[in-house]
C-alpha positions as CSV (number, residue, x, y, z in Angstrom):
1,M,94.5,-52.3,63.7
2,V,97.3,-54.5,63.9
3,A,99.7,-56.0,61.4
4,Q,99.6,-59.2,60.4
5,N,102.5,-59.8,58.3
6,N,105.9,-59.2,57.8
7,I,107.6,-57.3,55.0
8,K,110.5,-59.8,55.5
9,N,107.9,-63.0,55.1
10,L,107.9,-61.0,51.2
11,R,109.9,-62.8,48.3
12,H,112.3,-59.6,47.9
13,F,113.8,-59.0,44.4
14,P,116.6,-57.5,42.8
15,P,116.1,-54.4,41.2
16,T,117.0,-55.5,37.6
17,S,114.6,-56.8,34.6
18,R,113.1,-59.8,34.7
19,L,111.1,-62.9,32.4
20,K,108.4,-61.9,34.4
21,Y,105.5,-59.8,36.5
22,P,103.0,-60.9,37.9
23,H,99.9,-59.4,36.6
24,M,101.1,-56.9,34.6
25,F,100.2,-56.0,31.5
26,P,102.5,-55.4,28.0
27,L,101.8,-52.1,28.2
28,D,102.0,-52.1,31.2
29,I,106.1,-54.1,30.9
30,G,107.2,-51.5,28.0
31,V,106.0,-49.3,31.5
32,W,108.0,-50.7,34.0
33,E,111.1,-51.7,32.3
34,R,112.0,-48.5,31.1
35,F,111.2,-47.0,34.6
36,L,114.1,-49.3,35.7
37,D,116.8,-48.1,33.1
38,I,116.5,-45.1,35.2
39,Y,116.0,-45.8,38.1
40,A,116.6,-49.2,39.4
41,N,119.6,-48.1,41.1
42,L,117.4,-46.9,44.3
43,Y,116.3,-49.2,45.8
44,N,117.6,-52.7,47.5
45,T,114.7,-54.8,46.6
46,F,111.7,-55.3,44.9
47,V,108.5,-56.9,45.7
48,Y,106.1,-58.0,42.7
49,D,102.1,-58.6,43.2
50,A,101.7,-58.2,47.1
51,R,98.3,-59.0,49.2
52,V,96.4,-56.2,50.4
53,G,93.8,-55.6,52.2
54,K,90.7,-58.6,54.1
55,K,89.3,-62.4,52.5
56,T,86.6,-62.1,51.3
57,W,84.1,-64.4,53.3
58,I,84.1,-67.4,51.6
59,P,80.3,-69.8,52.3
60,K,81.6,-72.7,54.1
61,H,79.3,-75.0,51.2
62,W,81.5,-73.9,48.3
63,N,84.1,-76.4,47.2
64,A,87.8,-76.3,48.8
65,D,89.1,-75.2,45.0
66,Y,86.5,-72.5,45.0
67,K,87.3,-71.1,49.2
68,K,91.3,-71.0,47.7
69,D,90.5,-68.8,44.9
70,A,87.8,-67.1,46.5
71,R,91.3,-66.7,49.2
72,E,93.9,-65.9,46.2
73,L,92.0,-63.5,44.3
74,S,89.7,-61.2,46.3
75,Q,92.9,-59.1,48.6
76,L,94.6,-57.0,46.3
77,R,97.1,-56.6,45.0
78,I,99.8,-53.8,44.3
79,D,102.0,-53.6,41.3
80,V,104.7,-53.5,43.2
81,C,106.5,-52.1,46.3
82,G,110.1,-50.2,46.4
83,F,112.2,-50.8,49.1
84,R,114.6,-47.8,49.3
85,D,117.6,-46.8,52.1
86,S,114.8,-44.1,53.5
87,T,111.3,-45.4,51.6
88,I,109.5,-48.2,50.9
89,D,107.7,-47.3,47.2
90,I,104.2,-48.0,46.8
91,I,103.6,-48.4,42.8
92,E,101.2,-48.4,40.5
93,V,102.7,-49.2,37.2
94,K,100.1,-47.6,34.3
95,P,100.5,-47.1,30.6
96,R,98.2,-43.5,31.6
97,F,98.0,-42.0,34.8
98,S,94.7,-42.2,34.6
99,S,92.6,-40.6,37.5
100,S,91.7,-44.6,38.7
101,A,95.7,-45.0,39.6
102,I,94.8,-42.4,41.4
103,G,92.2,-44.3,43.9
104,Q,94.3,-47.2,43.8
105,V,97.4,-46.1,44.5
106,L,96.3,-44.4,47.8
107,T,93.9,-47.6,48.9
108,Y,97.5,-49.9,48.9
109,S,99.6,-47.6,50.6
110,H,96.9,-47.4,53.3
111,L,96.7,-51.2,52.8
112,F,100.0,-52.4,53.8
113,I,101.0,-49.7,56.2
114,E,97.8,-51.0,58.2
115,D,98.5,-55.0,57.2
116,F,102.4,-54.1,57.1
117,A,102.9,-51.3,59.7
118,P,106.4,-50.4,58.6
119,K,109.8,-48.7,60.2
120,K,110.3,-46.6,57.5
121,P,107.6,-44.1,56.2
122,V,105.2,-45.1,52.8
123,R,105.5,-43.3,49.8
124,A,102.3,-43.5,46.5
125,V,103.8,-44.0,43.8
126,V,102.6,-43.6,39.8
127,V,105.2,-44.4,37.5
128,A,103.2,-43.4,34.2
129,G,103.9,-42.9,30.2
130,Q,101.7,-39.3,30.8
131,I,98.7,-37.6,32.8
132,D,96.5,-37.2,32.6
133,P,96.0,-33.1,32.7
134,N,93.4,-33.0,35.0
135,L,95.0,-35.0,37.2
136,Q,98.0,-32.4,38.2
137,P,96.5,-30.8,41.2
138,L,95.3,-33.7,43.0
139,L,98.9,-35.5,43.5
140,E,100.8,-32.1,45.5
141,K,97.5,-33.1,47.3
142,Y,97.2,-36.3,48.2
143,K,100.8,-36.3,47.8
144,I,101.4,-38.6,45.3
145,T,104.2,-38.7,43.1
146,Y,104.6,-39.4,39.7
147,I,108.0,-40.4,37.4
148,Q,107.0,-40.1,34.2
149,V,108.8,-42.2,31.4
């Protein structure tokens, strides 16, 4: 698939704390801000809530408001894209690293590459407070970076 989007068109923010993080829940925000306290200096910018993937099929008979909402809500959303000198980190933020995080971060990383064709390598990263011990062997197998905060 040919990239349809340009990374430069995403809304980049400095690597500092913010008043609001789109679609993060309070427990996610606590984890993310602990991450920022420790690792923010490793990043140049962050993009929050980046949309990736295909938009849903929308019936022609729907009214304009429903069509707009369906387009807006149907794409998948990456919690955070972290831009470093050498890599782009696709970051899923969770209070607890569970099996759902694996599927999310692998899917988002794949779609980010398809949609944006970045020139830098992309890393799948999960930032979480703790990890289910059953998942530890999958980190190396699927090349997922886990950062516990």
